[in-house]
N, C-alpha and C positions, 0 to 999 in steps of 0.2 A: 504493499499500500504506500509505504513511503517513497519508493521508486515512483510509482505512478504520480503522487503530487509533486515530486521533484520534476518530472518530465512536463507535468502542466505548468509548472511555475516557469520552466524553461521556454516552453512554447509561447506563454504569453510575453515572456521577457523578449524574445526574438522577435514576436510579431510587433510589439511596441516600439522596439528599437528600428524594425524594418519601416513601419509606417512613418516614423519621426525622420528617418533618413531620406526617404523618399521625399517628405515635404520639404525637408532643408535644402536638398538637391535641387528640387524645382524651384523653390523660392530664390535660391541663391542664383541659379542661371537666370532667372527672369530679372534680377536685380542686374546682372551683368548686361544683359540684352538691353534693358532700358527701354524708353519710349520709342526709340529707333525701330526696334523690333515691331513694335504695334503699328508704327506709320507704314513698315513694309507690309504687315498683313492688311492694312486698310487700303493700300493702294495697289498692290501686284496682284488682284484678283480679277483681272478683267475677262479672261477666258476660263473655260472650266478645268483644262489641263494645268495652266498656271495656278489657279486657285487650289487644286489639289495639292500640287508640287509645295506651293508656299505653306499650307496647313499642315503636310507632313514634315517639311523641314524645320519649322517653328516648333512644332509639338516634339520633334526628335531632340532640338536643341534644348528646351526648357522641360522637358520629361513630364509634361502633363497635357493631355488630351483636354481635361476639364478646363483648364486656364484657357486654352486656345479657344474652346467653344464659348466659355463665357465671354472672352474678348469679342468674338464673332457676334453674339446676342447684343454686347454693348454697342459696336459699330453700326448694327442695324437700327438699334433705338436711336442711335445718334444722327442717322442719316448718311453715314459713310459708306454704307455697303447695304446692297438689296438682297432679297432672300436667295436669289439664285448664287451670288457670290458667297453668301454664308454657307449655303449647302456644299459647295466645292470645297471650303476651307474645312468644314466639319468632316467631310470625307476623307480629307488629307489628314487631320488630326488623328482619325482611327487608324490609319496607317503608321504614322508617327510614334504612336505610343507604343508599338511593339518593341523599341529599342530596347527597354528596361528587361522585357522577358528574354530577348535574344541574349544581352549580356549576362543574364543570371543563369542561362543554360551553360555557359563555360565553366563554371563551378571552379571560381579562383578563390576559393576561400584561404588556401594557404598563403597568398600575397595580400589578402584583404586587409588584415591589421596594419601592414606596412603602408598601404595606401591611405587608411584612414589616419595613421599617425603622422605622415607627411603632410596630408591636408590640414590637420589640427595645428601642427607646428606653423605651417604658413600663415593660418590664421592670426597665430599669436605673435608672428615677428613683424607682420606689416601693418601699418596704419593707414594705407590707402584703402578706401571704402570698395573700390571695385576689386583690387588685388584680394581683399578679405573674402569677398564674396566668391571668387573663383576658389580659394581655399576651402570654403564652407561646402562648395560643389564637390570638390575632390574628396574631403573627408565624409561627406554624405554618400559618396558612390562606394567608398571603403567600408563604411559601417552597413550599407545594404548587404554587402557580401557577408560581412561579419554576423548579421542578423540571420540571414541564409542558413549559415553554419548551425547556429543555436537552435533554429527551428528544425533543421534536418536531424541533427543528434537528439533533440527532444522527441521527435516523431518515432524513434527506433522502439522503445517500449510501449508506447501508445497504439502502434499499428498492430501490436501483438494481443491486444485485448479484444475478447469476443464482442462486447458491445460496440467498440468502433466498427469491427469488421462488419456487424449487423447493420450500422448506420449507414455505412458506404455502400453495403450491398443493396440497400432499399433505394439507393439513388440509380435506378434501371430503367427508369423512365425519362425520356427527354424533356417533358415539361416539369418533372419534379427537379431535375439538373438545374433547368431555365431559372426556376422559381428560387431554387438554393443560391445560385449565383447572384440574382437581383437583390435578395435579402443581404447575402453576405457583403457585397459591395456598397450598398445603402450605408451598412453598419461602418466599413472601414474607408469609405470614400476615395477608393483608387482602384481602378480595373487592374493597373500595373501589379498593385500589392496583391490583389487577388490571385492573379497568375502566379505571382512569386511563392505565394502560401501553397498553391498546388504543385508547384516545381519542388518546393522544399519538400513535401510529402513524397514526391516520386523519386528524389534523391536519396532519402533513407533507405536502408538495407531491405527492408520489406515493403516499403511504401509503394513501390512500382506493382506489387501484388494486389496491394489494397485498393487502389484506384487506378483503372485503366483509362486510355484515351477516350473510348466510347463514352465513358461517364463524364471524364473531365471536359470534352467537348462543349457539352450543353451547359455546364457550370461556366464555362468561359464566354458562351453566347449570352448567358444571364448576367455575367459581369459587365459585358458591353452594353447592355441595356440599362443595368442598374446605375451606371456611371453618368448617364444623361440626367440623372435627377438634379444635379447641381446646376446644370445649364438651365433646366426648366424653371428651378427656383430663382435663379439669376434673372430671368425675363419677367417675374412677377413685378407688377407695378409699371412696367414699361408700356410701350406703344403696343399696338396689335400686332405690328409686324416683329417687335422683339419677342413676343410670346410666341409667334410662329417660328422663328429662329430658334428658339428653345426647344420646341415640338419637333424640329427638322432632325435633331440629333436622335431623340427617341425613336421618330419614325423610321429613320435610315437604318438603325440597329434592330428594330423590330421586323423590317421586312427583310433585312439580311438573315436573321435567325429563322425567319419563316422559310426563305429559300434554302438554307443549309439543312433545315429540320426534313423538308420534303426529299432533297438530295440524299440524306442519310439513309432513307427507306428505298430509294431508287439506285443509288450507286454507291461502290465501296468508297466513301471519302475518308473514313478512318484508316482504312489500309493504305490509301494513296499518300497520306501524310506521315503514317508511320513508314513507309518505305523511305522516306527522305532521311531518316536517321533511326535505323532499326533497332539500335541497342541503346540509345539515350532517350529514356522517358521525358526527361525534363525538357529536352531539345524537342521532342514531339509535341509538348504541351505549348511551347513557344511558336513552334511552326504551325500549329492549329489556330492559334490567335492570329498570327500573321495572314495565314490563307483565308480566314473569314472575312477579315478587313479589307484585304487587297481584292479578293474575289467579288465582295460585296460591292465594292467602289467600282470596279470594271463593269459589273453587270447592271448598276443602278445609274452610272454616269449619263448614258444616253438619255435616261428617263427623268432627268432633273426637273424638267417644266412640268411633268405629271406629279413629281413628288410636291412641288411648292403648291401647285393646285390642289392637291390633297389636303396638305396642311390648311390652306385657306378655307376649305371645306370644314375641316375638324374645329378650326378656330376662326370663326366668320367675322365680319365687320360688326361691331356693336350697333344696335339701331340707335341713330342719333349721333354717331361718329362723324359730326360736321362742325362747321365753325359756329353753330348755334349752341354747342355744348362745350363749356369751359374745361379744357384738359390741356396737359403738356405732352406735346408729340413726340419729342426727342430726349428730354430729361427724365430721370427716374431716381428714386432715393439711393439705389446701389451704387450711383456715381460719386456720391459724397460720403459713402459709408467708410469706416476705417480699413475695410479689408478691400477697397477698391482694386480690381483687377484689371480695368480698362485703360487707366492712367489720365494724366491731366490733359494730354493732347486730345483725347476722345472727349473729355468733359468740355474742354474748350469748343470743339467742332459741334457738340449738341447744343452748347449755349448760343453759338452764332447762328445755328439753325432755327433755333427758337426765337432768336431776337429777329431773324429775318421774317418770321412768321409775324412777329408784333410790328414791324415796319410796314409790312404790306397792309395790315389792318389799318394803322394809323394813317398810311397814304390813302386808302379807301375812304377813311373818314372825312380827312382833309378834302379830298376832291367832291366827296358828296355833300359837305357842307357848304363849300362855296357855291356848288350847283344848286344847292337849296336856296340861296339868296336869289336865283333867277327863276327856280320853278320848285316851290316848296309844296310838300303834302305831308300828310300824318303818318304814312308807311315809311317815308324815307327819313322823318325824324327818329321814328322808332328804331330804324335799323342803325342809325348813327349812334344813338343812345346805347343799344345793345353791344355794337363793336367798341364803344368806349369802355364799357364794363369789361370786356374781354381783354383788352390792352391795359386798363388796371390791373386785371388778375394776373396777366403775363408778367407786368412790371414787378408785381409783389414777388410772385415764384421765382422769376429769374435772379431778383436780387437776393432771396433767401439762398439759392444755390450759390451765388459768387461769393456772398459773406462767408458761407461755411466752406468754400473751397479755399479761400483766401488763409486758412490755418493750415493748408497743407504744406509739406515742404516741398517748394517748387523752384525752378530756374528763374532768374531774374526776367528772363524773356516771358515766360509764362505769366509771371507776377505783372509785368507791363500790360500784358494783353487783358489779364483779369480786369484791371484798373479802368483800361479802355472800354471794355465791355459794360462795365458799371455805368460809365459816363454815358454811353451810347442809350443805354436802356433808359435813363433818366431824361435824356433829352427826346426820346421817341415818346414817353409818357406825357411830357409837356407838349408835344405836338398834337397828342390827343386832346389834350385840355384846350388848346387854341381851336380845334375843329368843334368842339362843344361851344365855344363863345361864338363862333361864325355861325353855326346852325342855330343859336339863340337870336341872333340878329335878324336871320330869316324868319322865325317866329314873330319877333317883334314887330318887323315890318307888316307882317300879315295882321297881327292883332289890331295894330294901329291903323290899318287900312292904308298904308303909305306904299308909294311905287318908286323906284329909282328911275332916273331919266334913262333916254335910249342910249346916251353916251356912257352913263355910268354903268349900265348893264354890259356894253360892250368891254369896258375896262374889266368888269367881273370875269368876263368869258375869257379875257387876255389871262387872268390870274389862273384860271384854271389850267390853261395851256401851259403856263409857266411852272406849276407844280409838277406838271406830268413831266415836263422837260428836266426839272430837278431830281425826280425820282429816277429818270432815265440816266442821269450823271451818277446816282447812288449805285445803282444796280449794274451800270454797265462800264464802270471805272475800276482800274487796278488800283490796289492798297496805295501804292506809292504815287499815284497821280490824282486820286480822287478828291484830295483836298484842295490841289490847285484849281481844277475844273470847277469845284463847288464853291470856291472863293470867288471866281468870276461870275458865277450864278447869282451868288448872295449880293454881289454888287449891283448886278442887273436888277434884282428884287427891290433893293434899296432905291435905285434910281426911278424904277417903275413907282413905287410908293411917293417919292417926291413929287413926280410927275402928276400923279393922280391928285394928289393934294391941291396940288395948283389948279388943275382942272376943276376940282371940286369947289374951290373958292371963286372961280370964274363963274360956275353955273349957279352958285349961291348969290353972287352979285347981279347977275342977270335975271334972277327969279326962276330959272329953269328947275331948280330943286328947292324943296322946301327945307327949313331949317332943322326940323325933326330928323328927316331923312338924311340929311347932311351929318348929323352928330353920329348916326348909327353906321353910316358908310365910313365915316373917320375912324370909328372903333375897329371897324373890319379892317381898315387899311394897316392899323396897328398890329393886329394879329398875323396879318399876311407877312407883314415885315419881320416878325419875330419868328415865323415859320422858317424864313430864311436862315435866321441866326441859328436856330436849332439842328437844321440840316447841315450847316457848314461846322457846327460842333461835332456833328456824328461823323462827318467826312475827316475832321481834323485828328478824333480819336482813332479812327480807323486806320489813317496814316502814321499815327505815333506808334501804333503796334507793329505795323509793316507786315501784317499776316491777317487782318480781318477784311473779308470782302463780303459783299451783300449779293448773293445769287442763291436761289432756290435749287436743291438736288432736283435732277431730271424726272425721277419717279415721283417725288413729291409734289413736284410742280404738275404732272399730268393727273395726278389725284386732286389736286386744288381745282385744277379747271374743271374736272368732272363734278366736283361737288359745289362749284361756285357758279354754276349756271344761273342766270338772272340776277347775279350779284354784279354790283360794280368791281372792276379789277382795275388793279393799278398798272399805269403804263410802264413797260419794261423795254429796254434797249434789245 
């Protein structure tokens, strides 16, 4: 009995060390890679083959398919990646995660302590943060093999117990094996670690007889399904597309498992994999893991569009998912959590996209409010008020995210950008206030039964055209030149305001315009002039950061057009 307890403690110790080592290795490699790796993941996924390659390469480098999948979910939520690109990355992540199992199969336990010791000394002797992370990754890799030796040795007496043999003998049904794998990986949160435990069992003297490839293969399939849970949780609270991205990982592995389960009954899959390494059960497990992920990717790669359509059916658009319901489209609480895995770069991109939405809404309101002075009606006033409430909501939420993000450890470049985004958000909100002021003048004219002269109405029409031209500059200029072009436009607005005031005085003297109407029109000119100031402030803040540009992602733009039929749309270059 004492021997059994000692074996159980050894197994628990080995598993704990294994899980911790995998986490340390993955976290250290991610720290070494930094945000540049995330930028590569976000940008180099244009076609399916490149997307799979990038997903596989990054996962092999950081040793965590879960981290790669969570990044993909964050990128989709931030508008940096569409669902098709996310699917390619997830497929690649499943391939890249096999590196750990293949390394473990080499059974280099004899030199593992030396590797762990070298990595530990490297951590202790260097002060450079990146070099220390490299040392931690090396030490973590060494401790993975040390943990494997502990688990392998602990399995010797346990595998001889009748109750253990009965438990593993009961896993003779594919569905039971899949369920065991799912439950196991949900507990330990790592499919690579799950495969490692199976390999440790196989590497013990009698473990190969205890668990055969036919039993292990379905546990491995279950491990792949269960590891998707983290990505699904990461998508909670995000956009519908982010939720779909989380579901893509799950659906891909479920379909792959279904294909291999059918193939198991029709083809000698286990025999084919066993033939690759007849005398090495641990390698057989690693190869089955690799064959499953590689074959699933090859089979399903041509059907990416169908998989995305299926996910959209499973996770349909919410009723009311349009601009009449206030919600954040690109930001979610995971982006400002302490264990944020998408990085500051993605958070900034999400903030920019959310601010773009806010700017478009404010632009719609400015144009509608000026047009209301010419043609006012109750429906237009209601729309203006609703959009203003939405702009205020976005201002509050975006400011909340920026203020919480500012406590993160970030580069000077990111800090400057965050400060610029905060300035931009405030100026957009004040533009919305001026739009409400101008729509109020339209109401006042109607309530008092006043009308502007034909010349004044022509000037108001020119204001509408000028605001459209100003928005074209904001949305159509590069960050480095937007402030120069907007400064010219702001001067044009100032000159127009001065000219219109002179024209107004002439009309007042000649009796063409009533005094009350002139007062209202004068107030409107003040708001028009200040709108130019705020747009210049926005352009200067964007230029200050040298990386903020105002453009709606192509996929989102198409969605907005579909939802915005019948609504006023801001002019774009």
